[in-house]
C-alpha distance (Angstrom), angle and dihedral (degrees) to the residues before:
residue distance angle dihedral
M1 . . .
N2 3.80 . .
K3 3.81 106.2 .
E4 3.82 99.4 -163.3
I5 3.82 110.4 121.9
K6 3.81 113.0 -131.8
L7 3.80 108.1 -161.8
G8 3.80 112.7 -136.2
S9 3.81 90.6 8.0
G10 3.82 114.2 57.1
I11 3.80 135.1 -115.7
G12 3.78 129.4 -67.7
E13 3.79 109.7 -36.9
L14 3.83 91.7 -15.2
K15 3.79 111.1 100.1
F16 3.77 129.3 -178.8
G17 3.79 111.4 -103.1
M18 3.83 94.6 37.9
S19 3.79 117.5 136.7
P20 3.81 121.2 -120.1
E21 3.82 88.2 -108.2
E22 3.81 91.6 55.7
V23 3.81 90.8 48.8
L24 3.82 91.7 48.5
K25 3.82 90.1 56.6
I26 3.81 89.6 56.0
M27 3.80 102.9 34.4
G28 3.79 106.4 22.7
E29 3.79 122.8 -140.9
P30 3.81 116.3 -21.5
D31 3.80 121.7 -124.8
E32 3.81 90.3 -121.2
K33 3.80 137.6 15.3
H34 3.80 127.1 -166.0
R35 3.78 126.4 -173.1
E36 3.80 123.6 -159.5
N37 3.79 121.4 -167.6
F38 3.78 113.8 -149.7
S39 3.80 96.6 -165.9
D40 3.79 134.9 33.8
E41 3.81 89.9 -154.2
D42 3.82 97.8 48.6
V43 3.83 111.4 45.9
D44 3.82 89.5 -177.5
F45 3.83 91.1 65.2
Y46 3.82 102.4 87.0
A47 3.79 147.2 112.0
E48 3.78 132.9 -135.9
E49 3.78 128.4 -151.0
W50 3.79 121.4 -158.7
H51 3.81 124.4 -164.3
Y52 3.80 126.7 -157.4
D53 3.80 101.8 -168.4
E54 3.81 100.1 -169.8
L55 3.82 91.9 49.9
E56 3.82 92.7 42.8
L57 3.81 86.2 -130.9
S58 3.81 130.6 137.9
L59 3.78 126.4 -171.0
S60 3.80 126.6 -162.9
F61 3.78 123.6 -157.6
D62 3.80 120.4 -164.2
M63 3.77 127.2 -163.7
L64 3.79 107.5 -121.5
E65 3.80 112.6 137.9
R66 3.80 85.0 -25.9
L67 3.80 135.2 -8.3
E68 3.82 105.8 -72.9
L69 3.79 140.9 165.4
S70 3.80 107.9 -91.6
T71 3.83 108.9 155.0
I72 3.82 135.9 32.6
S73 3.82 125.7 -166.7
V74 3.79 127.7 -172.2
S75 3.79 132.6 -177.2
S76 3.83 106.0 176.4
I77 3.80 124.2 102.9
S78 3.81 87.9 -129.3
Y79 3.83 92.8 76.6
L80 3.80 117.7 92.7
L81 3.80 133.5 -154.9
N82 3.81 112.6 -159.1
G83 3.80 87.7 -15.2
Q84 3.80 93.4 -55.0
Q85 3.79 127.8 117.1
L86 3.82 104.9 -134.7
I87 3.80 106.8 159.3
G88 3.78 109.7 98.8
Q89 3.82 92.1 24.9
S90 3.79 125.4 119.4
R91 3.77 118.5 -99.8
A92 3.81 90.7 -112.5
D93 3.83 91.5 53.8
V94 3.81 92.0 46.3
E95 3.81 91.0 50.1
K96 3.83 90.1 51.4
A97 3.80 90.8 50.4
I98 3.81 93.2 45.6
A99 3.81 90.1 51.1
T100 3.84 89.0 62.3
M101 3.81 92.6 53.5
D102 3.78 124.9 87.0
L103 3.81 95.1 -112.3
S104 3.78 134.3 135.9
S105 3.80 112.3 -90.4
D106 3.82 92.7 -139.3
W107 3.83 102.8 109.9
E108 3.79 126.9 164.1
E109 3.79 124.0 -159.6
L110 3.79 128.1 -150.9
K111 3.80 117.4 -174.7
N112 3.79 132.4 -155.1
I113 3.78 99.4 13.2
E114 3.80 127.0 143.4
D115 3.80 101.6 13.6
G116 3.79 95.1 -19.4
G117 3.80 98.0 -55.1
D118 3.78 125.9 136.4
L119 3.79 129.1 -122.3
I120 3.78 124.1 -153.3
S121 3.80 113.0 -171.9
N122 3.76 138.2 -178.4
E123 3.79 110.6 -160.9
D124 3.82 93.0 -171.2
E125 3.81 89.9 60.3
G126 3.83 96.6 33.9
L127 3.81 87.0 -125.2
S128 3.81 129.8 140.6
L129 3.80 126.4 -177.2
W130 3.82 118.2 -160.4
Y131 3.80 119.1 -155.9
E132 3.80 133.0 -169.9
D133 3.80 116.3 -170.3
N134 3.84 88.3 -11.1
I135 3.82 92.3 -58.4
L136 3.81 118.8 118.1
T137 3.81 107.3 -117.1
E138 3.82 103.3 165.5
I139 3.78 141.2 21.5
Q140 3.79 117.8 -158.0
W141 3.79 126.5 -177.4
E142 3.76 134.1 174.3
V143 3.74 143.8 -167.4
I144 3.79 111.5 -75.2
């Protein structure tokens, strides 16, 4: 699997907007699946999250017109953003690397979420960076 993150698009053969069936043909069955209903009245308003443990890859599908791939999360050092390995790097090193990329400068920071970690997100790019103890542990990006 190609492990180059493509913001706004996907990763490798996985493209935002794909159906679960299309993803299954590429990835096979996930190790775990979770379904979250957003409404008690409308059972068709839900999301699914799939986890591929060995790849350290999670995929989220949201029900819009149909269930489709909308968010990808990775936590392995083997994934690259603009050719750079960022997971496992210090926040200062990640910020230096991000500054060299052609990304929007509109970043928002949330501190002490999910077990005390920090989240830095860029809504314009659909990109979220998750830190624990100032070390990047996860990159998440979504359809924009």
